[in-house]
C-alpha positions as semicolon CSV with decimal commas, in nm:
position;residue;x (nm);y (nm);z (nm)
1;M;-8,054;5,331;-6,819
2;D;-7,913;5,147;-6,518
3;A;-7,956;4,803;-6,457
4;P;-8,216;4,640;-6,237
5;T;-7,981;4,524;-5,873
6;S;-8,273;4,271;-5,829
7;I;-8,537;4,080;-6,115
8;D;-8,790;3,818;-6,025
9;T;-8,910;3,650;-6,363
10;G;-9,214;3,544;-6,136
11;R;-9,324;3,860;-6,068
12;V;-9,485;4,119;-6,295
13;M;-9,257;4,281;-6,511
14;E;-9,250;4,389;-6,912
15;R;-9,202;4,038;-7,067
16;D;-8,973;4,273;-7,293
17;D;-8,691;4,423;-7,042
18;Q;-8,698;4,032;-6,854
19;R;-8,582;3,964;-7,302
20;C;-8,287;4,285;-7,286
21;L;-8,115;4,121;-6,903
22;Q;-7,911;3,910;-6,785
23;V;-7,700;3,793;-6,476
24;V;-7,386;3,673;-6,466
25;D;-7,155;3,577;-6,281
26;A;-6,866;3,866;-6,152
27;N;-6,611;3,632;-6,059
28;T;-6,570;3,444;-6,456
29;G;-6,784;3,689;-6,607
30;E;-6,998;3,414;-6,758
31;P;-7,418;3,423;-6,818
32;V;-7,576;3,241;-6,467
33;S;-7,886;3,046;-6,681
34;G;-8,242;2,929;-6,547
35;V;-8,279;3,200;-6,320
36;I;-8,571;3,234;-6,140
37;A;-8,506;3,530;-5,937
38;A;-8,164;3,747;-5,871
39;D;-8,051;3,989;-5,653
40;A;-7,679;4,172;-5,743
41;I;-7,687;4,334;-5,372
42;A;-7,784;4,051;-5,132
43;G;-7,578;3,818;-5,372
44;T;-7,863;3,578;-5,396
45;V;-7,957;3,392;-5,696
46;R;-8,267;3,134;-5,737
47;R;-8,224;2,885;-6,036
48;F;-8,315;2,600;-6,248
49;E;-8,051;2,340;-6,206
50;V;-7,924;2,358;-6,645
51;E;-7,650;2,106;-6,770
52;N;-7,605;2,062;-7,090
53;G;-7,847;2,323;-7,202
54;N;-8,116;2,135;-7,006
55;L;-8,324;2,193;-6,759
56;V;-8,274;1,906;-6,445
57;R;-8,547;1,660;-6,369
58;D;-8,614;1,503;-6,038
59;G;-8,894;1,276;-6,068
60;D;-9,185;1,508;-6,171
61;T;-9,028;1,848;-6,095
62;F;-8,730;2,059;-6,222
63;V;-8,474;2,102;-5,986
64;I;-8,421;2,481;-5,836
65;V;-8,077;2,597;-5,706
66;D;-8,049;2,853;-5,398
67;E;-7,700;2,982;-5,394
68;R;-7,494;3,272;-5,290
69;R;-7,250;3,411;-5,522
70;D;-7,106;3,779;-5,692
71;I;-7,313;3,910;-5,947
72;R;-7,411;4,162;-6,154
73;I;-7,742;4,252;-6,344
74;E;-7,640;4,362;-6,711
75;W;-7,833;4,465;-6,978
76;I;-7,850;4,230;-7,307
77;V;-7,783;4,478;-7,597
78;P;-8,036;4,437;-7,971
79;M;-7,892;4,455;-8,244
80;V;-7,936;4,801;-8,336
81;V;-8,067;4,883;-8,691
82;D;-8,042;5,184;-8,885
83;V;-8,409;5,371;-8,877
84;S;-8,267;5,693;-9,025
85;Q;-8,488;5,607;-9,364
86;P;-8,807;5,478;-9,375
87;T;-8,847;5,163;-9,547
88;G;-8,893;5,168;-9,915
89;A;-8,715;5,564;-9,901
90;Q;-8,494;5,606;-10,181
91;G;-8,114;5,754;-10,078
């Protein structure tokens, strides 16, 4: 299944689907942190400013960055568990 070309974490969407997607900088291959919304076709990202893994604040509000950049939206491949045998089955 192809990944969507845009995401908006403020819209109703299956939370499991959101956890399985990541926004990646197309030039560096690095994940983009703190994404609120992104559109790969338009090349736009709205995200929280993140420094050293922490959200940046300006007074009592979080800093939000709107930027244009080349991005990809990718599925994160979860670890696959072998379910060929039911729990407790003996081979």
